[in-house]
Each structure stands twice: as C-alpha cells, then as structure tokens.
C-alpha positions as CSV (number, residue, x, y, z in Angstrom):
1,M,-84.9,-95.0,-19.8
2,A,-85.2,-91.9,-17.6
3,A,-87.0,-93.9,-15.0
4,D,-84.1,-96.3,-14.8
5,D,-81.7,-93.5,-14.0
6,E,-83.9,-92.2,-11.2
7,D,-83.9,-95.7,-9.6
8,R,-80.1,-95.9,-9.4
9,P,-78.4,-94.6,-6.2
10,R,-76.5,-91.4,-6.8
11,K,-72.9,-91.0,-5.9
12,K,-72.3,-88.6,-3.1
13,V,-70.2,-85.7,-4.4
14,T,-67.2,-85.5,-2.1
15,H,-65.6,-82.5,-3.7
16,E,-66.6,-80.0,-6.4
17,I,-64.0,-77.9,-8.1
18,G,-64.2,-74.3,-7.1
19,Q,-66.3,-75.1,-4.0
20,D,-66.2,-72.7,-1.0
21,L,-63.7,-74.2,1.4
22,S,-64.2,-71.8,4.3
23,L,-66.7,-74.1,6.1
24,L,-64.5,-77.2,6.0
25,S,-62.4,-78.3,8.9
26,V,-58.7,-79.1,8.7
27,G,-59.5,-82.8,8.8
28,E,-62.0,-82.5,6.0
29,L,-59.5,-80.5,3.9
30,A,-56.9,-83.2,4.5
31,E,-59.4,-85.9,3.4
32,R,-60.2,-84.0,0.2
33,I,-56.5,-83.5,-0.5
34,A,-55.9,-87.2,-0.2
35,L,-58.9,-88.0,-2.4
36,L,-57.8,-85.6,-5.1
37,Q,-54.2,-86.8,-4.9
38,G,-55.5,-90.3,-5.5
39,E,-57.5,-89.1,-8.5
40,I,-54.4,-87.3,-9.9
41,E,-52.4,-90.6,-9.6
42,R,-55.3,-92.5,-11.4
43,L,-55.4,-89.9,-14.2
44,Q,-51.6,-90.0,-14.6
45,A,-51.6,-93.8,-14.8
46,A,-54.4,-93.7,-17.4
47,S,-52.5,-91.0,-19.4
48,A,-49.3,-93.1,-19.3
49,S,-51.1,-96.2,-20.4
50,K,-52.7,-94.3,-23.4
51,Q,-49.3,-92.8,-24.3
52,K,-47.7,-96.2,-24.3
53,S,-50.5,-97.6,-26.5
54,R,-50.1,-94.6,-28.9
55,S,-46.4,-95.0,-29.1
56,A,-46.8,-98.7,-30.0
57,A,-49.3,-97.8,-32.7
58,D,-47.1,-95.1,-34.1
59,K,-44.1,-97.5,-34.3
60,F,-46.3,-100.1,-35.9
61,F,-47.7,-97.8,-38.6
62,K,-44.3,-96.1,-39.3
63,S,-42.7,-99.5,-40.1
C-alpha cells in the first residue's frame, strides 16, 4: 500500500499557514489571498450545507 502512495503525484503546496511571507512578491501575496478567500468560501458553503442537514434532522427527530 505504501508503494501505491509513492507512485501518486503529490500536490504542490501553494500556501502553508504560518509560512514566512517576507520573500514573496506583492503579486504572489495577492495570488495567495485569492486562493485562501476561495477556500474560505468553500468551507463556509460546506458548513452551511451541514448546518442545513443538521437542522432538518433535528426537526425530523423532534416531531
């Protein structure tokens, strides 16, 4: 199983939380901001979807 993992292409890490930002250009910083804003929107959508499902389940089981 470990050999299978080694054969898969690895995703390039585009940003690491807490990373030193001093060597990045203004353009690179803007790209990372856009990337992270997109990820925040994705997380918020997933959270809203899960909250909606939970609310529906709560209503069903309280009836």
